[in-house]
N, C-alpha and C positions, 0 to 999 in steps of 0.2 A: 836900064832897070831890070833886065832879065837876069836872074840869078841861076847859076848852074852849080854853085858850090854847095856842100852839105854841112857847113859849119853850124854850130849850135845856134838856134834861132832866138837868141836873146832871152833865154829861159832861166828863171830862178827856181831851184828845186822846191823851195818852201812857199812859192806863190800859189795861193788857193783861188785866185780870181782869174786865172787864165781862161780866156774864151777865144776859140779858134773859128775863123770863117774861111771856108774853101769855096771859091767861086768858079763854076764852069762857064767861062765867058763865051764858049762856042754857041751854046743854046740859051744863054741869058745875057746877050750883049748890052742890054739897057742897064744891067747891074753896075756897069762902070760909072754911071751917073750918081750912084749911091756910095761911091768909094770913100769919100771924105767922112760921110756920116758913119759908115762901117768902121772906120778907124777910130772913131770916138767910142764905139760900143764894144769893139773886140780888141784884145791885146795882140793877136796875130792874124794877119790876113794873107791868104795865098790866092793869087789869080792865075788860072791855067788856061791857055788857049793854043790853037794851032794856026788858024788862018783868019782870026777875027779882025774886022776892020774898025772896031770900036775906037773912038778917040776921046781924049780927056781935054778939058779946058786948059789953056796955056797958063792961067794963073794958079793952077794946081801943081805945076811942076816942082816949084821950090819946096812946098810942104810935103809933097809925096817923096821927093828925094830924101828929105830928112827922115821920114819913116823907114825908107829903104836902108839908109845908113844906120838906123837904130835896130835893124833886123826885125822890124815889126811887120814889114810888107815885102812880099816877094811876088813879082810878076814873071811868070814862067812861060816862055814860048817853047812848045814841044819841038824837038829837033826834026821830027818826022810828022807830016800831016796825016790825016786819016779821020775816019768817022768818030773813033773813040779815043783819039790821042789825048784830049784834055782829061778824059776819065782816068786814063792811066797816070797822068800827072797828079791828079787829086788823090788817087789811091796811094801813090808813092809818098806824097807829102803828108798825108794823114798818118801813114806808118812812121815817118820820120818824127813828126811832132808827138805822136803817141809815146814814142820811146824817150822823148826829152821832157815832156810835161808831166806834172803830178796827176794822180788818179782823179783829182777833183776837176780837171780841165773839161770843158764842154766843147764839143765839135758840132758846128753847123755847116752843112753842105748846101749851097744854093745851086740847084740844077733842076731842069725839067726831065732829066733822064732817070727813069725809075731804076735802071740798072745800078745806079750808085747807092741804092738801098742796101746792096750787098756790103758796101763799105761801112755803112751805118751799123749793120748787123754784126760785122766783124769787130768794130770798135766796142759795141755793147758787150760782145762776148769776152772782151778783155777788161770788163768792168769800167769802161768809159761811158760817159754820157754823150749821146750823139743824136742828130736828127738831120733829115733832108727837107729843105723848103723849096718848093717850085715858085718861079716868078710869074707863071701864067695865072691870070685871074679866072677863078672857077665860079660858075653860076649855080647856086643851089636852089633847086625847084622843090617846093613843099606842096604836097597834095593836101586837100582839105582835111583828110582823115588823120594825117600825121603832122603834128606840130613840133618838129624837131628844132631845138635851139641852134642859133648860128654859132660858129666857132669864134669865141671872143678872146681878147687878150688874157682875161682871167682863166678861161678854159685852157689856153696854151700854157699858162704858168702852172696850172694844176697838173697838166700832162707832164711838163718838164720836171716838176718836183716829184711826182709819182714815179717817173722814170729814175730819178735820183734815188728814191727809196728802194726801188727794185734792184738797182746796182749796188746799194749799200745795205742789203737786208740783214747783214750780220753786225752792223754798227749804227743802229738807229737810236735817236734820243728816246729815253724812257719817260721823261717828264715834260709837262707842258712848257715850262720855261726854256728848257734846253731845245725843244723842238722849234719854238718861236725864234730862238737865237740862231738855230741852224738855217731856218728859212731866211732870216735877215742876212746871214753870211752869204748864202748862195745867191741871193738876188740884190745884194747891197748896191749894185751899180744900176739897177733897173727902176728904182724909185717906187717900189711897191710897199704896201703896209703889211708887215708880217702877220699881224693879228687877223686881218681880213682873209688872207690865204689860209691861215689856221682854221678859222671858222668855216671857210668853204670846204676844207677837207672833212670837217665834222659833218657838214650838211650833205656831202657826197657819200657819207658813210665809209670813207677811207680810213678814218681813225675814230676811236671812241675815247672819251675822257671819263676815267673812273677814279673814285676815291679822291676827288677834287683835282688831283694833279697827275695821276698816272695815265699813260697813253697805251692803248692797245691798237694793233694794226689789223686791218681787214685785207689779207693778202690777195684774195680774189678780186676785190674792188679796186685795189691799188694797181694790179696788173691790167685790169680793164681800162682804167683811166689813163694809164701810161700809153695806151694804144689808141687814144681818141683820134 
């Protein structure tokens, strides 16, 4: 299953629904148990490791082999071990896929290694949408004086869409209908209600609706929400 070739990763240049998942298996070994679900949610999955002993169920072999043959899944064992070997693999494949996929592609890196935030920053600097998600469960302690809201699925969708607006600040919808259609297109595989996300953007003061249908954007608020 290990791929060492650099052939085109099953990419269609006009595909606007590309979602890329890059997994650092060295410090997120349990992520292998989510692999089948990941393949349902992402068009391209890259797993990088050096010495991981993670195993997959035997009944997954056939379907996983099919995804490898379709160039949707790459399991990459780094030729040389080392503390940051998988990080270099993720960095390399992020660059390969960035050059192959359209600007609308979204990159998600699963790793507890904050050093990979540099890769996220580089992708964003090239007008790509990107994020890093850690697999460790964090406990948020709230003091009686501070009643901060928990990070919800909707908050993450707001963050992701505001990041999209930051990356496409010169090509934003000007009207309510086109903005709702843009939200629908970006999240069409996530089962969200575009109107609800639109209303939440208004509630967060990221956008303002004027003259019934005209949209104005609050750049400062959008930038803040993109960094939640």
